[in-house]
C-alpha positions as CSV (number, residue, x, y, z in Angstrom):
1,M,-3.6,2.8,16.7
2,G,-4.5,3.9,12.7
3,M,-3.3,2.5,9.9
4,K,-0.3,3.6,8.9
5,F,-0.1,4.3,5.0
6,L,3.7,2.6,3.6
7,R,5.8,5.0,2.0
8,I,8.5,3.7,0.0
9,Y,11.5,5.8,-2.3
10,V,12.4,4.8,-5.2
11,E,16.1,5.7,-6.5
12,N,16.3,6.5,-10.3
13,S,18.7,2.9,-10.7
14,V,15.9,1.0,-9.1
15,V,13.4,2.4,-12.1
16,G,16.5,1.3,-14.3
17,G,16.3,-2.0,-13.2
18,Y,13.3,-2.1,-14.7
19,F,14.8,-2.9,-18.1
20,D,18.2,-4.5,-17.5
21,D,18.6,-8.3,-17.7
22,E,20.1,-8.9,-13.6
23,F,17.8,-6.6,-11.5
24,K,14.0,-7.0,-14.3
25,E,12.2,-10.1,-12.0
26,H,12.8,-8.0,-8.7
27,T,12.2,-5.1,-10.4
28,R,9.4,-5.5,-11.3
29,K,7.9,-7.8,-8.8
30,L,8.1,-4.3,-6.6
31,F,7.0,-2.6,-9.2
32,D,4.0,-4.6,-9.7
33,C,3.0,-4.8,-5.9
34,V,2.9,-0.9,-5.8
35,K,1.0,-1.5,-9.1
36,F,-1.8,-3.3,-6.9
37,K,-1.9,-1.7,-3.5
38,Y,-2.3,1.7,-5.7
39,E,-5.4,-0.3,-6.7
40,L,-6.7,-1.2,-3.4
41,Q,-6.5,2.0,-2.4
42,E,-8.2,3.3,-5.2
43,K,-10.6,1.3,-4.6
44,L,-11.6,1.3,-0.9
45,L,-11.6,5.1,-1.9
46,K,-14.4,4.0,-4.3
47,K,-15.9,2.4,-1.4
48,S,-15.9,4.2,1.8
49,G,-17.9,7.1,-0.5
50,A,-15.7,10.2,1.8
51,R,-15.4,13.8,0.5
52,N,-12.1,14.6,1.5
53,L,-9.3,12.8,2.8
54,R,-10.4,13.1,6.4
55,E,-13.8,11.3,5.9
56,Y,-11.4,8.1,3.4
57,V,-8.5,8.3,7.1
58,N,-11.5,7.2,9.3
59,Y,-13.3,4.6,7.4
60,A,-9.8,3.6,6.3
61,N,-8.6,3.1,10.2
62,K,-12.4,1.8,10.6
63,I,-12.3,-0.9,8.4
64,Y,-8.4,-2.1,9.8
65,Q,-9.9,-2.1,13.4
66,K,-12.7,-5.1,12.1
67,S,-9.9,-6.7,10.3
68,T,-7.1,-9.3,11.5
69,L,-4.2,-7.5,11.0
70,H,-3.4,-5.6,13.6
71,K,-3.5,-8.3,16.3
72,I,-1.0,-10.2,13.8
73,K,1.3,-7.0,13.8
74,E,0.7,-7.1,17.6
75,K,1.8,-10.8,17.5
76,V,4.7,-9.7,15.3
77,M,6.1,-7.0,17.7
């Protein structure tokens, strides 16, 4: 089983929450997580040396299989 990529769909009101006193704490945490994920994938892409998306996905799947993340996921499910 390969690595699945997370997709996040954000409604306009969530973006507005970034500037709203009531929601800004949680909204900014969400944005920080998205930024961290993007930076992590960008570093992984550079490290992989992939020339196209297929090579990158193959590299990412190999890394995922070597990690303990998929074992943890199997235990949880």
